[in-house]
N, C-alpha and C positions, 0 to 999 in steps of 0.2 A: 887311761887305765889299760894295762896290757890285756891281751886276749885271755891269758891264763887267769888273771885276777877277775876278769869279767865272768869267766866260766864258773869260778868258785862262788862268786857273788850270786849269780843266778840260782845255783843249787841251794845256797844257804837261805836266800831271802824270798825267792819266788816259788820254790817247790816245783821244779820242772814237772810238767804234767805226768810224766812217767818215771821221774827220777828221784825226787826228794822225799824225805820223811822226817819225822821228829826225832828219830834215833840219831844222835850226833855222830856216831861212828859211820853209820850209813850215809849221812849227809856229806861227811868229809870225803869218803871214798867216791861217792857220786860226783861231788864237786871236782875232785882231782881228775877223775876220768874225763869229765866234760871239759875241763880246762885243757887237757892234752889234745882233745879233739879240736877245740877252737883254735888252739895254737898252731895246728897243722893246716889251717885253711889256705887255699891258693885262689886268687881271683879267677873267675871263669873266663873273662876275656883273654887273660894271659895264657891259660891252658888251651883255649880254642885257637889262638894264634900261633902256638908253639908247633913247629913242623914235626917234632918228635912225638906229639900226642897221637895215639892210635886213631885211625880214621873212624872206626865204629864208635869209640868213646867220644871223639869230637862231635859226631853226629848227635849223640844223646845229650851231650852238654849243650849243644846249640838248641835242641828242642826244649830242654829245661829252661834255658835263658829266654827263648821266644815265648814259651808258655807263661812264664812269670810276667813278662811285659804285656802279653795279651790279656791276662787276668786283670791286671791293674788298669790298663788303658781302655780295653773294650768291655770288660765285664764289671768294672767298678769295685774290685777287691780293694779293701782299705787296710791300713796298718801293716803293709808288707815290709816297710823299712828296707834293709839291705838283705833280707832273707833270700837265699838261693841265688846270690851273686858270687858265691865262692864254692869251692870244692874241698872235701876232706877225704883223703885216702885212709881207710881203716885197715888194720892188720889182720882182720878176720872176716868171715862171711856174714857175721851178725853184728849189728850195732849194739843191741841189748837183748836180754831175755825178760819178757814181761810175764809177771805172775798174777793170776786172778784166783780168788778163792770165794767159795759160796757155802752157805749153810746147807747141811744135808736134810734137815727137817723142814725146810721151806725154801722157796725159790727166791733167794735174796743174796746179793753180794755181801761179802765181808769187805768193808771199805776202809780207806786210810784218809785221814784229814791232813791237808797241807795248807799253808798260807796261800792266798790269792786264788788257788784252784778250788778250795773247799774239799768236800769229800769226793774221792776218786776211787774207782773199783779196780785198780791195778797198781802194781809196784814193779819197778824195773831194776835189773842187775846187769853189770857190765861183764859178767862171765857166766858161762853155762854152769860151772860148779857152784857159784854163789846162788844162782837161781834154783838149782836142784836142792841145795841145802835148805833154802827158804821154803820150797815146796814141801819137802819132807817134814819140816817143822809144822807147817799148816795142816798137813794130813795127820800128823800125830795128835794135833789138837782136835781132830774130828771134822775137818772141812773137806769138801770136794775142792780139787784144784785143777788149774789149767796153766801150763807153762809153754810159752811160744816165743819165737824170735821176732824181732821187729827190725825193719830196715831204716826207719826214720821216726822223728818226733818233732814237735814244734815247741819253741819257747814263747809262743804267743806274741811275737813281735818285739819282745824285750831285747833280744839279741839277734844278730845276723846269722840265722841258721844256715849251715852249709848244705850243699848237695852231697850226700854221703856216697862213697863208692858202693855201698851195699845196694843203694837204689838202682844203680846202673846194671845190676844183674838181671833186671827185668827187661822185657821188650820195650820198644819205644813208646807204645801206648801206656804201658804200665808206669814208665818213668814220668810221663806227663801227668797221669792221674795222681801219682803220689805227690808230686810237687804242688799240684792244685789242691789236693786234699789238705796238705799241711798249711798252705797259704789261707785256706778257708778258715782254719782255726784262728789265724791272726785277724781275719775279718770279723769273726763272731765267736766268742767263747763265753759261756755262762757258768760261773763257779757252781760246783756241786751238781751239775746236770750232765753227767758223763754220757748217758745214752743219747740224749739229744745232740750234744756236741759231736759225737762220733758219727751218728747216723746222718746228721746234717752235712758233715764234712764228706761222708761217703757220697751223698747225693751231689754235693758241689764239685767234688773231684771228678766224678763221672760226667756230669752235665757239662762242666767247663771243658773237659777233654773233648767231648763231642763238638762243642762250639769251636774249639781250637782246630781240630782236624777237619771239620766239615765246612767251616766258614772262612778261614784265613786264606790269604794269598798263598798259593802253593798246595793248598788242600782242596777239599771239595767233596760233595756228597757221593761221588762215584769212586772215590779213592779207597784203597784197601784199609788204610788206617782209620778213615771215617767209619767205614762199616764195622771194623773191629771194635772201635770205641762204642758204637751203638749196641753191638752185640754184648759187650761186657756189661753195659748198663742194663740191658734186658735180662741177662743172667742174674745180676745182683737183685733185681726186683723179684725174679722167680724164687731165688733162694731166701729172700726176705719173707715171701709168702709162706714158704715151707717152715722157716724158723718161728714165725709168729703163730702159725697153727700149732706147732709142737709146744711152744711155750704155753698156749692156752690149755692144751691137754694136761700138761704137767701142773699148772696152777689149779686146774679142776681137781686133780688128785689130792693136792694139799688142802683144798678148801673143804674137804669132808668134815662133818661134825665129829669131834672126839676121835681123831685118827689114831690108829695103832702105828707107832713110828716104824717098827720093823716091817709090818705088812705094807705100809705106805711106801717105804723105800724100795721094797721088792716090786711093787706095782709100777712105780715110776721107772725102775730099771727095765722092766718088761716093755714099757712104752718107748723108752729110749732105744732099745734093741730093735723093735719093730720099725721105728722111725728111721733108723739108720739103714735098715734093709730097704725101706721105701725110697730113701734118697738114692741109694745105689741103683735100684732097679727102675725107678720111674723118673726121678728128678734129674739125676746126672746125665742120662742118655739124651735128654732134650736141651741141655745147655749148649750154647752156640760157640762160645769163645773161651770159656774157662771151665775147670773141672771141680773146683772147690774140694780137693782131695781130702782135706782134714775131716770134712763131714763124713766121708765114707770110711776113712781109715782109723781115726782116733775114737776111742770109747767115749760115748756121751755121758755126761753127768751134769749137775746143776751149774758148775763153774764153766764147763766148756760151752754149754748152751748160752748162758748169760754173756760170756765173753764174746760170742759171735753175734748175738742179737744186739749187743752194744753198738755194733756198726751197721746193723741191718734192720732197724726198727722203722716201720711205716715208710719204706722207700717208695712204694707205689703212691702214697699220699703226697710225698715230696714231688713226684713226677706229675701228679694231678695239679699241684700248685703251679708248677712250671707251665703246664698247658693252660691253666686258668689265666696266666699272664701272657697268653698268646705266644709262648715260646721265647719270651724276652727274659733271658737269664739275668741280665744286669738288673732288671726291675725286681726279679725274685730275690736276688742277693741283697738289694737295698731294703726290700720288704722284710726279709727275715732279720736283718740287722736292726731294723727299727722296731718291729713288732714283737719278736720272740721274747725279749727281756721283760715285756709287760705282764707275762703270765707266770703264775706259780709253776704250772706245768707247761714248759715252752712248746710241747707238741700241740697245744691248743691252737697255735698259729696255723696249723694245717686243717683245722675244723672249719665247718661252715662254707665250704667251697660250693660254687654253683653246681646243683645236682645234675645239670646238663653236661658237665665236664666229665669225661671218662678217660681213664689211663690206658694207654696202648700197651 
C-alpha cells in the first residue's frame, strides 16, 4: 500500500487523535492532507548522511534518532514501530491548528467521538483559516473556544509517524521531549481518556528526556542539556500546581446551588483575570527554563483552562510515582502500561503511594 493510501486509510478508519471526525467532508480533507505529509517522508539515516544537510538540522535529527532508540532499548517503550525513523518537511510553520471548545455554564469540554480513540476534547485543521472558521462557528453556538497550533501528533503506532520540520524549530531539549511525548502515546493510549493520555505523555516526555540527557553516553548530570531538561520538568510541575488550583476555584464557582448563569460567568471571569495576574507576577518569574507565555498573554476562559490542564494534570503525582519506583523510569512505564487500563479513572494508578515518598 502506498504512503498516500495509508494516510487516507488512517484518517478514515482510525480517527487520528487530532484529525478525524464523523463529518465525511472533514475526513476526506484530513485524509488528503495527511496523505501528502506521509508521501513526503525521507529516511532519517539518509538525511543525516547527506553532506548537504544543514549541520544544526543534522544535529537535531541525530538527537531524535538517538532518543527514539534510547526510549525503546533503555526505557522499554513499546509499539514504536517505525515512528520517527523518517522526516517530513512541511510548507508552513504549523502542522495543524487544534480547536478546543468548552461549555460556558460549566467546566466541561465539548467533545467529539471517533473510532478507536473514543471521545476526544479537540479537533484539528490543516489551515489557520479552517481552524478560525470552526472556532467562529463554535463561539456562535455559545461555547468558549481555544485555537492553537501544534507541531506534532501521534497515530498511536498504526503508521510510521515522521519527525516534522515544525518540531525542529524547538531547541534540542524540546525536540527530544516532543519525540518522547509522542512515542509515549504509542506505548500507552486509553480511548476516551484524553486528560490522562496527555498528562501521562507530558510526564513521560519530560522524564525520558531527563534520562536521555543525564544518563546516556555523551550526556551526564553536569551537562547543560541535562540541567535544562530537569528545569523544564520542574517548571511543568509548578505550572501544573497553578492550573490545578485555578481549576478547583472555577469548579467551586459552578458548584453553587441554583447558580445565576450571568452572575456565575462574571464571577469566573473575575477569578480568571486575577489568576492571570498572579501567574505573570508570581509564577512566571520563578520559572527556570520556560515562560509559558500563553498563560500570561491569552485571555483565560473555560476552553483555554481545560485545554492546558489536559496536559498538566497531577504532574507532581506522576513525579512521586517515579520516585516511589526509585527513579527507575523503565519500571514506571511498565507499571503504567499494565495498571492504568484497569481503572475506570486511570489517574487512580497514581493513588495509594507510600506516604513517605515526597515530590521534589
